[in-house]
Residue, then its C-alpha position, 0 to 999 in steps of 0.5 A: x246709833x248708826x245702822x246696821x247694829x241699831x236698825x230694827x234687825x240689828x244686835x241693838x235695835x234702837x227703834x229710830x228707823x222703825x219709828x221713822x217708817x211707822x210715823x211716815x207711813x201712818x201719817x201718809x207722809x204728812x209727818x217727816x222724821x229726820x234721823x241724825x244718827x251718828x252724833x253730828x248734832x248731839x252725842x250721848x252726854x249732851x243730847x238731853x240738854x239739847x232736847x231741854x233747850x229745844x235744839x232738837x225735838x228728840x234726842x238719844x242718851x241712856x238713863x245713865x248718861x242722861x244723869x250728866x244733865x239730870x242727876x236724879x236719874x242715877x236712882x234708876x242705876x243703883x245696882x241690883x234694883x232690877x232683877x231682870x230685863x222684863x222687870x225694868x220694862x214693867x216698872x218703867x211703864x207703870x202709872x205710879x212711875x209716871x205719877x211719882x217720878x216722870x211727871x215731876x221730872x218733866x215739870x222741872x226739866x221740860x223733858x220726858x222719855x218718848x220710848x226706850x231701847x229693848x231693856x238690858x242689864x249690864x255686864x263687865x267686859x274683859x279685854x283680850x290683853x287683860x284675859x291673856x295676862x291671867x290664867x283664870x276666868x274672870x267671874x267674881x269681884x276679886x278677879x277685876x281688882x286693879x282693872x282700868x274699866x270704861x264707865x258711863x257718865x253715871x255716878x253709880x258707875x264710878x261708885x260701884x267700880x271703885x268699890x270693886x277695886x277697879x279704876x273707872x275711866x270716863x270714855x265715850x263709846x268711840x274712844x272706848x273702841x280704840x281704848x280696848x283695841x290699844x289696851x288703854x283700858x282693860x275692859x268696859x261696863x256695858x250690856x252685851x248688845x252695844x258690844x255687838x252693835x258697832x260692826x263688831x269693833x268692840x267685840x274684836x277687842x274683848x275676850x269675855x263678858x262677866x254676866x253679873x247683871x249689876x245695873x240697867x242698860x236702857x237707852x232712852x229717847x228724850x222729847x221736849x215737852x213744850x214741843x209735844x204740847x205744840x202738836x195737833x191732837x192728831x199728830x200727838x196721838x200718832x206719835x204716842x201710838x207709834x212710840x208705844x208700839x215700837x217699845x212694846x215690840x222691842x220688849x216682846x222680841x227682846x229675849x228670844x229674838x234679840x238676846x238668844x238669836x242675835x246676840x247668842x246669850x242665855x242659850x247652850x247652842x248659839x246660832x251660827x249667825x249670832x254675835x257670840x259665834x261671829x266674834x268668838x265671844x265668851x259669856x261667863x255666866x255665874x252660879x248663885x254663890x258667885x252672883x251673891x259676891x257681886x250683890x254683897x259688894x255693890x248691891x243696894x241691899x247691903x250698901x245703900x249708904x254708898x248711894x245716899x247722895x244719889x237717892x237724896x238728889x231726887x229731892x231736886x224734883x220734889x221726890x222722896x228718893x228713899x221712898x221712890x227707890x223702895x217703890x222701884x225695888x218692890x214694883x220690879x218684884x211684883x207677881x204681875x211682872x210678866x214671866x215672858x217678854x212676849x206677854x209684855x204690854x205697856x200699862x201707862x204711857x207719856x201722853x196720858x200725863x202730858x197735861x200735868x207736865 
């Protein structure tokens, strides 16, 4: 999460430094925030456990990578549960989502999401060596068969990539950077934003990205519940207000500013300053028939049995996994999902449920 890629004006703004700035400013310096951003005290796989045991108060890890500590979080990753980025942001911040999932989750683990990155959906990225060895454009599942693909810790990644005939390879982001450059892996499954975030190191090793939007990319800031409860009412209220405002701002500028202006996605004329132009990336956007091939291969609608163990794991926190996944699917498709990111506001936030955790 180090600058410049994940700072407020970066390609993948995490909110870390903006959170620090707002907290210290609004508390007149009474509260100080120390961001340790480059994995010195915990990384993407062990930060959730470090938060749970109070080694750190707040730790960063995607929902997918958090499943190494909290297996039931993989229920969020089931392919094509969320049809758009804004539907994910909307569903995450509904009162019923807290009541059905995050409250029992926090009661079990003593951890709660404090805020999230701007929401994104994952693509499959094709390395330069892989692209150079073929004479076709990667667009449909048959084009990725046999490909060695970097995956997250999520069980869903392993299941879905195997189903596509790929070879899932577990690598940290740091190792993935080197692996893509050396040809150790043919590609990676991730959103577009992290490809551009780390000084372009990943982008330089990639030829193109298949924008198949197959699952979520949602880096999360996890906080220890007992630590939150130990704060004064004044400090707790300030942290809740700041984390909420940071997330609303990230979502509101997500599509027009982050995706189109900074990344250069979803536009016929990317800005010269965008990641697309700077690193000569190619985004392979899919037509309806091509997208249907991906959904038929790994989507929940035709393949829910692939993810039955993941759905069942929600029972570890007393949640009916089948009912909750159905709730996620239905909520993400409600008429009240904002049509524009600029119209997004949080419906419910963690501080409203802290006493129940």
